[in-house]
PAZAPA-4460 file (N, C-alpha, C; in steps of 0.05 Angstrom, whole numbers, plus 32768, in hexadecimal, padded with zeros to 4 digits):
% residues 106
    n_x    n_y    n_z   ca_x   ca_y   ca_z    c_x    c_y    c_z   seq   type   mol
   7E29   7FA6   7FB2   7E2A   7F91   7F9F   7E45   7F83   7FA1     1      X     A
   7E46   7F6A   7F9B   7E5E   7F5A   7F9B   7E6A   7F59   7F7F     2      X     A
   7E85   7F5A   7F7E   7E93   7F5A   7F64   7EA9   7F45   7F64     3      X     A
   7EAB   7F36   7F4F   7EC2   7F24   7F4B   7ED9   7F35   7F3F     4      X     A
   7EF0   7F32   7F4B   7F08   7F42   7F43   7F1A   7F31   7F32     5      X     A
   7F22   7F3C   7F1C   7F35   7F30   7F0A   7F4D   7F42   7F06     6      X     A
   7F65   7F37   7F07   7F7D   7F48   7F04   7F94   7F37   7EFB     7      X     A
   7FA7   7F43   7EEC   7FBF   7F35   7EE4   7FCE   7F45   7ECF     8      X     A
   7FE1   7F38   7EC2   7FF1   7F45   7EAD   7FEA   7F37   7E93     9      X     A
   7FEB   7F48   7E7E   7FE5   7F3E   7E63   7FFD   7F2F   7E57    10      X     A
   7FFC   7F2B   7E3D   8011   7F1D   7E2F   8012   7F00   7E38    11      X     A
   802A   7EF6   7E3B   802E   7EDA   7E42   8028   7ED4   7E60    12      X     A
   8020   7EE9   7E6F   801A   7EE5   7E8B   7FFD   7EDC   7E90    13      X     A
   7FED   7EDA   7E7B   7FD3   7ECF   7E7E   7FBC   7EE2   7E81    14      X     A
   7FC0   7EFB   7E83   7FAA   7F0E   7E86   7F9D   7F0F   7EA1    15      X     A
   7F86   7F1C   7EA2   7F78   7F1E   7EBB   7F6D   7F03   7EC4    16      X     A
   7F72   7EFC   7EDD   7F68   7EE3   7EE9   7F57   7EE9   7F01    17      X     A
   7F44   7ED8   7F07   7F33   7EDC   7F1E   7F45   7EDB   7F37    18      X     A
   7F42   7EEF   7F49   7F51   7EF0   7F62   7F40   7EEF   7F7B    19      X     A
   7F26   7EF4   7F78   7F14   7EF3   7F8F   7EFC   7F04   7F8A    20      X     A
   7EEC   7F07   7F9F   7ED3   7F16   7F9E   7ED3   7F2A   7FB4    21      X     A
   7ECB   7F43   7FAD   7EC9   7F58   7FC0   7EAB   7F5D   7FC5    22      X     A
   7EA4   7F5F   7FDE   7E88   7F62   7FE6   7E81   7F7F   7FEC    23      X     A
   7E67   7F84   7FE8   7E5B   7F9E   7FEF   7E6C   7FB6   7FE5    24      X     A
   7E70   7FB7   7FCB   7E82   7FCA   7FBF   7E74   7FD8   7FA8    25      X     A
   7E7D   7FF0   7FA1   7E73   7FFD   7F89   7E84   7FF3   7F72    26      X     A
   7E7B   7FF7   7F59   7E8A   7FEF   7F42   7EA5   7FFD   7F41    27      X     A
   7EA6   8017   7F48   7EBF   8026   7F48   7ED2   801B   7F5D    28      X     A
   7EC9   8015   7F75   7EDA   800A   7F89   7EE6   7FEF   7F81    29      X     A
   7ED5   7FDE   7F75   7EDD   7FC4   7F6C   7EF2   7FC6   7F55    30      X     A
   7EEE   7FD9   7F43   7F01   7FDD   7F2D   7F1C   7FE7   7F38    31      X     A
   7F1B   7FFA   7F4B   7F33   8004   7F57   7F42   7FEE   7F66    32      X     A
   7F34   7FDC   7F73   7F40   7FC6   7F81   7F4D   7FB3   7F6D    33      X     A
   7F40   7FAE   7F57   7F4B   7F9C   7F42   7F65   7FA9   7F37    34      X     A
   7F64   7FC3   7F33   7F7C   7FD2   7F29   7F93   7FCF   7F3D    35      X     A
   7F8D   7FD3   7F56   7FA2   7FD0   7F6B   7FAF   7FB5   7F6B    36      X     A
   7F9E   7FA0   7F69   7FA9   7F85   7F68   7FBA   7F80   7F4F    37      X     A
   7FB1   7F8A   7F38   7FC1   7F87   7F20   7FDB   7F96   7F22    38      X     A
   7FDB   7FAE   7F2F   7FF4   7FBD   7F32   8007   7FAE   7F45    39      X     A
   7FFC   7FA2   7F5A   800D   7F91   7F6C   8019   7F7A   7F5D    40      X     A
   8009   7F6D   7F4C   8014   7F57   7F3C   802A   7F61   7F29    41      X     A
   8026   7F78   7F1D   803A   7F83   7F0B   8055   7F86   7F1B    42      X     A
   8053   7F93   7F32   806B   7F98   7F42   8078   7F7E   7F4B    43      X     A
   8069   7F69   7F4E   8075   7F50   7F56   8082   7F41   7F3F    44      X     A
   807E   7F4B   7F26   8089   7F3E   7F0F   80A0   7F4E   7F02    45      X     A
   80AA   7F62   7F10   80BE   7F73   7F04   80D9   7F65   7EFF    46      X     A
   80DC   7F4D   7F09   80F5   7F3E   7F04   80F4   7F31   7EE8    47      X     A
   80DD   7F30   7EDB   80DB   7F25   7EC0   80E5   7F39   7EAB    48      X     A
   80F0   7F2F   7E96   80FA   7F40   7E80   80E2   7F50   7E75    49      X     A
   80E5   7F6A   7E72   80D1   7F7B   7E66   80BE   7F87   7E7A    50      X     A
   80BD   7F7E   7E92   80AD   7F8A   7EA7   80BF   7F9C   7EB8    51      X     A
   80BB   7FB6   7EB5   80CE   7FC9   7EC1   80C4   7FD4   7EDC    52      X     A
   80D7   7FD3   7EEF   80D1   7FDE   7F0A   80D1   7FFC   7F09    53      X     A
   80C7   8008   7F1E   80C7   8025   7F20   80E4   8030   7F1D    54      X     A
   80F7   8024   7F2B   8113   802E   7F2A   811E   802B   7F0D    55      X     A
   8117   8017   7EFE   8120   8014   7EE3   8115   802A   7ED1    56      X     A
   80FB   8030   7ED5   80EF   8046   7EC5   80FC   8060   7ECD    57      X     A
   8100   8064   7EE7   810C   807D   7EF0   8128   8080   7EE4    58      X     A
   8138   806B   7EE5   8153   806C   7EDA   8153   8073   7EBD    59      X     A
   8141   8066   7EAE   8140   806B   7E91   8137   8088   7E8B    60      X     A
   8123   8091   7E9A   8119   80AD   7E96   812F   80C1   7E9C    61      X     A
   813E   80BD   7EB2   8153   80D0   7EBA   816A   80CF   7EA6    62      X     A
   816F   80B8   7E9A   8184   80B5   7E86   817C   80C6   7E6D    63      X     A
   8162   80C4   7E66   8159   80D3   7E4E   8157   80F1   7E54    64      X     A
   814E   80F8   7E6C   814A   8114   7E73   8150   8118   7E91    65      X     A
   8168   8120   7E97   8170   8124   7EB4   815E   8138   7EC2    66      X     A
   8150   8148   7EB4   813F   815D   7EC0   8122   8154   7EC3    67      X     A
   811C   813B   7EBC   8100   8133   7EBE   80F6   8133   7EDB    68      X     A
   80DD   8138   7EDE   80D2   813A   7EF9   80C9   811F   7F04    69      X     A
   80C5   811E   7F1E   80BB   8106   7F2B   809F   80FF   7F20    70      X     A
   808F   8114   7F1A   8075   810F   7F0F   8077   8102   7EF3    71      X     A
   808A   810A   7EE3   808E   80FE   7EC9   8096   80E0   7ECC    72      X     A
   80A7   80DB   7EDF   80AF   80BF   7EE4   8097   80AE   7EEE    73      X     A
   8087   80BA   7EFF   806F   80AC   7F09   805C   80A5   7EF1    74      X     A
   8058   80B9   7EE0   8047   80B5   7EC8   8052   809F   7EB6    75      X     A
   806C   80A0   7EB1   8079   808C   7E9F   8076   8070   7EAB    76      X     A
   807A   806E   7EC6   8078   8054   7ED3   805B   8049   7ED1    77      X     A
   8048   805B   7ED7   802C   8053   7ED5   8024   8049   7EB9    78      X     A
   802E   8058   7EA5   8029   8050   7E89   8035   8035   7E83    79      X     A
   804E   8031   7E8C   805C   8017   7E88   804B   8001   7E95    80      X     A
   8043   8005   7EAE   8034   7FF0   7EBC   8019   7FEB   7EAE    81      X     A
   800B   8001   7EA6   7FF1   7FFD   7E9A   7FF1   7FF1   7E7F    82      X     A
   8009   7FF0   7E72   800C   7FE1   7E59   800B   7FC3   7E5E    83      X     A
   8010   7FBA   7E76   8011   7F9E   7E7D   7FF9   7F94   7E8C    84      X     A
   7FEE   7FA4   7E9E   7FD9   7F99   7EB0   7FBE   7F97   7EA2    85      X     A
   7FAF   7F83   7EAB   7F93   7F7F   7EA3   7F83   7F7B   7EBD    86      X     A
   7F6C   7F88   7EBE   7F5C   7F85   7ED6   7F3F   7F8D   7ED0    87      X     A
   7F2D   7F82   7EDF   7F11   7F8A   7EDE   7F02   7F7E   7EF5    88      X     A
   7EEB   7F89   7EFA   7ED9   7F7F   7F0F   7EBE   7F7A   7F02    89      X     A
   7EB3   7F63   7F07   7E9A   7F5B   7EFB   7E86   7F54   7F11    90      X     A
   7E6D   7F5F   7F0F   7E59   7F58   7F23   7E57   7F3A   7F26    91      X     A
   7E58   7F30   7F3E   7E57   7F14   7F43   7E3F   7F06   7F37    92      X     A
   7E28   7F14   7F38   7E10   7F08   7F2E   7E10   7F05   7F0F    93      X     A
   7E22   7F14   7F02   7E24   7F13   7EE5   7E3B   7F01   7EDB    94      X     A
   7E4A   7EF8   7EEE   7E62   7EE8   7EE7   7E5B   7ECA   7EE8    95      X     A
   7E66   7EBB   7ED6   7E60   7E9E   7ED5   7E75   7E8D   7EE3    96      X     A
   7E85   7E9A   7EF5   7E99   7E8B   7F03   7E8C   7E77   7F16    97      X     A
   7E98   7E60   7F19   7E8C   7E4B   7F29   7E8C   7E53   7F47    98      X     A
   7E76   7E4C   7F55   7E73   7E54   7F71   7E8B   7E4A   7F82    99      X     A
   7E96   7E33   7F7C   7EAB   7E28   7F8D   7EC5   7E39   7F8B   100      X     A
   7EC7   7E4A   7F76   7EDE   7E5B   7F73   7EDC   7E75   7F83   101      X     A
   7EC5   7E7C   7F8C   7EC2   7E96   7F9A   7ED1   7E97   7FB4   102      X     A
   7EDF   7EAC   7FB7   7EEF   7EB1   7FD0   7EEA   7ECE   7FD6   103      X     A
   7EDF   7ED4   7FED   7ED8   7EF0   7FF3   7EF0   7EFF   7FFD   104      X     A
   7EF3   7F17   7FF2   7F08   7F2A   7FFB   7EFA   7F41   800A   105      X     A
   7F04   7F48   8021   7EF8   7F5F   8030   7F0B   7F76   8032   106      X     A
***
């Protein structure tokens, strides 16, 4: 099945936006792909106020608890990122996006 992929950041960043269509995919694969794109967008926006990079989260965590583990830092970063990102995959046949906007991703 083909899925339209939407990804982006919430708040004043506009939310999930159409980024393309993935072909011959399962719903789970399409959702994972949308998540990956949203995570990449998050990482590319870390220069904005309030969007924290991995190193910023790590620095803050170590300041609060010098004994915290790498796993704790990974979890804190993922939670920080997931507070911002928005993503979803919608079956192309159920989406009302205009045909001229479709761009296939492989």
